[in-house]
matplotlib code that plots the C-alpha trace (Angstrom):
import matplotlib.pyplot as plt

x = [-4.7, -3.7, -5.7, -5.0, -8.4, -8.7, -10.4, -13.4, -14.0, -13.4, -16.1, -16.0, -18.1, -16.0, -12.8, -13.8, -15.0, -11.7, -9.9, -12.3, -11.7, -8.1, -5.3, -3.6, -6.7, -6.3, -8.2, -5.5, -6.6, -10.4, -11.6, -13.0, -9.5, -7.6, -10.1, -9.4, -5.6, -4.5, -4.2, -4.9, -4.8, -5.5, -5.8, -4.3, -6.7, -6.4, -9.2, -12.6, -11.1, -9.4, -6.7, -5.9, -3.0, -4.0, -1.5, -1.4, 0.3, 1.1, 2.4, 5.7, 7.4, 4.6, 5.8, 3.4, 5.2, 4.1, 4.2, 2.7, 0.8, 0.9, -1.5, -1.1, 1.2, 0.8, -0.4, 0.6, -1.0, -4.4, -5.6, -8.2, -5.7, -2.5, -0.9, -1.1, 2.5, 3.2, 6.1, 3.9, 2.0, 5.1, 6.2, 2.8, 3.5, 6.9, 5.7, 3.4, 5.5, 9.2, 9.4, 8.0, 8.4, 5.5, 5.2, 4.0, 2.2, 3.6, 1.8, 3.7, 6.7, 9.0, 11.7, 15.0, 16.5, 13.5, 12.5, 14.4, 13.1, 14.1, 13.1, 11.3, 10.0, 7.0, 6.4, 3.6, 2.4, 0.1, -2.8, -4.3, -2.2, -3.8, -2.7, -0.8, 1.3, 2.1, 2.9, 5.5, 7.4, 7.6, 11.4, 12.4, 12.2, 8.7, 7.7, 9.6, 7.7, 4.2, 5.3, 6.0, 2.6, 1.0, 2.8, 2.0, -1.8, -2.3, -5.7, -6.9, -9.9, -11.6, -14.2, -12.2, -12.4, -10.3, -9.0, -7.1, -4.7, -4.2, -3.2, -0.8, 0.7, 1.1, 2.7, 5.1, 5.8, 5.3, 8.0, 10.4, 8.9, 10.1, 7.5, 4.1, 1.8, -1.7, -3.5, -2.0, -3.5, -6.9, -6.8, -5.8, -8.8, -11.1, -9.8, -10.2, -13.7, -14.8, -13.4, -14.8, -18.3, -18.0, -16.6, -13.4, -11.3, -10.8, -9.0, -7.2, -5.9, -3.9, -4.1, -2.0, -3.4, -3.6, -5.8, -3.1, -2.9, 0.2, -0.2, -2.8, -3.1, -5.4, -6.2, -7.7, -9.6, -9.9, -10.7, -8.4, -5.9, -5.7, -3.1, -1.7, -2.0, -0.6, 0.5, 1.8, 3.1, 4.0, 7.6, 7.6, 5.9, 8.1, 9.2, 5.6, 5.5, 2.8, 3.9, 4.3, 0.9, -0.9, 0.3, -0.2, -3.8, -4.6, -3.0, -5.3, -8.3, -7.8, -6.5, -9.9, -11.0, -8.2, -5.6, -2.8, -1.7, 0.3, 2.5, 2.5, 6.2, 9.4, 12.6, 14.3, 16.3, 15.6, 11.9, 11.9, 13.8, 11.1, 8.2, 10.3, 10.7, 6.9, 7.8, 7.0, 8.1, 9.2, 7.5, 9.0, 7.6, 9.1, 9.3, 9.4, 12.1, 12.0, 13.7, 14.0, 14.0, 16.2, 19.7, 19.2, 15.5, 16.8, 17.4, 13.8, 12.9, 16.0]
y = [29.1, 25.5, 24.3, 21.3, 19.5, 16.5, 13.3, 14.0, 17.5, 16.4, 17.3, 13.7, 14.4, 17.3, 15.5, 12.3, 14.5, 16.2, 12.9, 11.5, 14.3, 15.2, 14.8, 12.3, 10.3, 6.7, 4.6, 5.0, 8.6, 8.0, 8.4, 4.7, 3.3, 5.4, 4.5, 0.9, 1.1, 4.0, 4.3, 8.1, 10.5, 14.2, 16.2, 19.5, 21.2, 24.1, 26.6, 25.0, 21.5, 22.7, 20.4, 17.9, 16.0, 13.2, 12.4, 9.2, 9.4, 7.5, 8.3, 6.9, 7.9, 10.7, 11.9, 12.0, 10.9, 10.5, 7.1, 5.3, 2.2, -1.1, -1.7, 2.0, 2.3, 6.1, 9.1, 12.7, 15.6, 15.4, 18.5, 19.6, 21.6, 20.3, 23.7, 23.3, 22.6, 20.3, 22.0, 24.3, 21.6, 19.8, 22.9, 22.8, 19.1, 19.6, 22.4, 20.0, 16.8, 16.5, 13.1, 11.8, 9.2, 9.3, 7.7, 10.5, 9.7, 9.6, 12.9, 14.8, 17.0, 17.9, 20.5, 18.8, 21.8, 22.4, 18.8, 15.7, 12.7, 9.4, 8.2, 4.9, 2.9, 0.7, -1.4, -1.4, -2.7, -1.1, -3.5, -1.8, -3.9, -7.0, -10.2, -11.9, -8.9, -8.7, -12.3, -12.0, -9.6, -12.0, -13.0, -16.7, -17.2, -16.1, -18.4, -21.2, -20.8, -20.8, -24.2, -25.5, -24.2, -25.8, -29.2, -28.9, -28.5, -25.3, -24.0, -20.4, -19.3, -16.0, -16.7, -17.9, -16.5, -13.6, -15.4, -17.8, -15.0, -13.7, -17.0, -17.6, -14.2, -14.7, -18.2, -17.1, -13.4, -12.1, -14.2, -12.0, -8.7, -7.0, -4.5, -6.2, -7.1, -8.6, -5.5, -5.3, -8.5, -7.5, -4.3, -6.3, -8.8, -5.8, -4.0, -7.1, -7.8, -4.0, -4.0, -7.4, -6.1, -2.8, -4.3, -2.5, -5.4, -9.1, -12.0, -14.8, -17.9, -20.7, -24.4, -27.3, -30.3, -31.9, -28.8, -27.2, -23.3, -22.4, -18.6, -15.8, -12.2, -9.3, -6.6, -3.2, -1.6, 2.2, 4.1, 2.6, 1.0, -2.4, -2.7, -5.9, -4.7, -7.8, -11.2, -14.4, -17.7, -21.1, -21.2, -24.9, -25.0, -22.8, -25.1, -25.0, -21.5, -20.4, -16.7, -16.1, -18.1, -15.8, -12.7, -14.0, -14.9, -11.5, -9.9, -12.0, -11.3, -7.5, -7.0, -5.9, -4.0, -1.8, 0.3, -0.3, -3.2, -2.1, -4.8, -2.9, -2.1, -2.3, -0.5, -3.7, -4.7, -8.2, -7.8, -4.9, -7.3, -9.9, -7.6, -6.3, -9.6, -9.4, -6.6, -4.0, -0.4, 1.7, 4.8, 6.7, 8.5, 10.2, 9.2, 11.9, 11.7, 14.5, 14.1, 17.1, 15.2, 16.1, 14.6, 11.7, 11.0, 10.7, 7.0, 6.2, 5.4, 3.6]
z = [5.4, 6.6, 9.8, 12.1, 12.5, 15.0, 13.6, 15.9, 14.5, 10.9, 8.3, 6.8, 3.7, 2.6, 3.5, 1.6, -1.3, -1.5, -1.5, -4.3, -6.8, -5.9, -8.6, -6.2, -5.2, -4.0, -1.5, 1.4, 2.1, 2.7, 6.3, 6.5, 5.3, 8.0, 10.6, 10.1, 9.9, 12.2, 15.8, 15.7, 12.8, 12.2, 9.1, 7.8, 5.8, 3.6, 3.7, 3.1, 2.3, -0.9, 0.1, 2.7, 4.3, 6.6, 9.3, 11.2, 14.8, 17.8, 21.2, 22.8, 26.0, 26.0, 22.6, 19.6, 16.5, 12.8, 11.1, 8.2, 9.2, 7.7, 4.9, 3.9, 0.8, 0.1, 1.8, 1.7, 0.2, -1.9, -3.6, -5.9, -7.9, -9.0, -8.2, -4.4, -2.9, -0.2, 1.3, 3.3, 4.7, 5.7, 7.7, 9.6, 10.3, 11.6, 13.9, 15.5, 15.6, 16.5, 14.7, 11.4, 9.0, 6.5, 3.1, 0.6, -2.8, -6.1, -7.0, -4.3, -5.3, -2.3, -2.4, -1.5, 0.2, 2.5, 3.8, 4.2, 2.1, 0.9, -2.5, -2.7, -5.6, -6.6, -9.8, -12.0, -15.2, -17.9, -18.6, -21.8, -24.1, -23.0, -21.4, -24.5, -24.9, -21.1, -21.0, -24.0, -21.7, -18.8, -18.4, -18.7, -15.0, -14.8, -17.8, -16.3, -12.8, -14.9, -16.1, -12.7, -11.6, -14.5, -13.7, -10.1, -10.8, -8.8, -8.6, -8.1, -5.9, -5.8, -3.0, -0.1, 3.6, 4.4, 7.6, 5.2, 3.9, 7.4, 8.7, 5.9, 6.3, 10.2, 9.8, 7.1, 6.0, 9.5, 11.0, 9.2, 10.3, 13.4, 14.0, 13.6, 16.2, 16.8, 16.2, 12.9, 11.9, 13.4, 11.1, 8.0, 8.6, 9.2, 6.0, 3.8, 5.0, 4.5, 1.1, 0.2, 1.4, -0.5, -3.8, -3.5, -3.1, -4.0, -2.4, -4.4, -2.9, -4.6, -3.8, -4.4, -6.2, -2.6, -1.7, 0.6, 0.6, -1.0, -1.9, -1.2, -2.0, -1.5, -4.3, -3.7, -6.7, -7.2, -10.5, -13.2, -11.0, -9.2, -6.3, -4.7, -1.1, 0.5, -0.3, 1.3, 0.5, 2.3, 2.7, 2.9, -0.7, -2.8, -5.6, -7.5, -9.1, -6.8, -6.4, -10.2, -10.8, -8.3, -10.0, -13.4, -12.7, -11.2, -14.3, -16.5, -14.4, -14.4, -17.9, -19.2, -16.0, -15.2, -16.8, -14.2, -12.1, -8.9, -7.5, -4.3, -5.0, -3.1, -2.9, -2.0, -5.0, -4.9, -4.6, -7.2, -9.7, -9.2, -10.1, -13.0, -14.3, -15.3, -17.5, -14.8, -14.7, -11.7, -10.3, -7.2, -4.4, -1.3, 2.3, 4.8, 7.5, 10.2, 13.5, 15.9, 19.0, 21.8, 21.3, 23.8, 22.5, 19.0, 19.7, 20.5, 17.1, 15.9]

ax = plt.figure().add_subplot(projection="3d")
ax.plot(x, y, z, "-o")
ax.set_aspect("equal")
plt.show()
């Protein structure tokens, strides 16, 4: 039986244990990660934590709705056995929330005729073949950018302060994002600091020859995978190959530690093609889209 459990009533030990050993396990589902990134969240729990589905939600105009917070790339169902189906959980979700847009994870299969979903994609590299083999698969543009980076004498730093990335992100990438606020930046800073302190994340900053910060990226590490969670670059310093240099240095650093390098992914063709230019492959996941609001209220999330 599937139970709806409030965060305050959650058996955190059992919940996190289910996330840790689930077939779909990733950092995004752990209670500490959700506590940092979410305004509110509940969990749908099968029996005695045999499977769990965390659900972040907010309230607007008195209506509770499901959303995927910034800095969370995948959620969905986490189950101890692969035979547990997500569709029954989605039915419970829709019974409690009239509106939902929730990223599921790559291990969740959804029946098309029962639930409306959108296919999204992410890009990743297999690291086992080693750096030299991966480098050979970079396309001409990536190799050209690495030459630019070398000529520009860019320098990598793995011990910088988290505030450097957040400041660079706010002053560049965030200017092009409509739905981001100061609380999101606070959450990102808290997340980076927590992960650094607990050895589940690393921060890379890239500086010009004149010691100007031109690029930065934060990576989370879990099991056999390292994921580029967030990255930013100086829009006034684009002609030095910094973005390519940053990814290349991370790939080089992690080649012997992990099996998979996840670029964080994008369904936007231009960004996806950029990641593919490193020789990356594509994996898909589903975005749940549910809207059962009254007709006039269907506009409130448009």
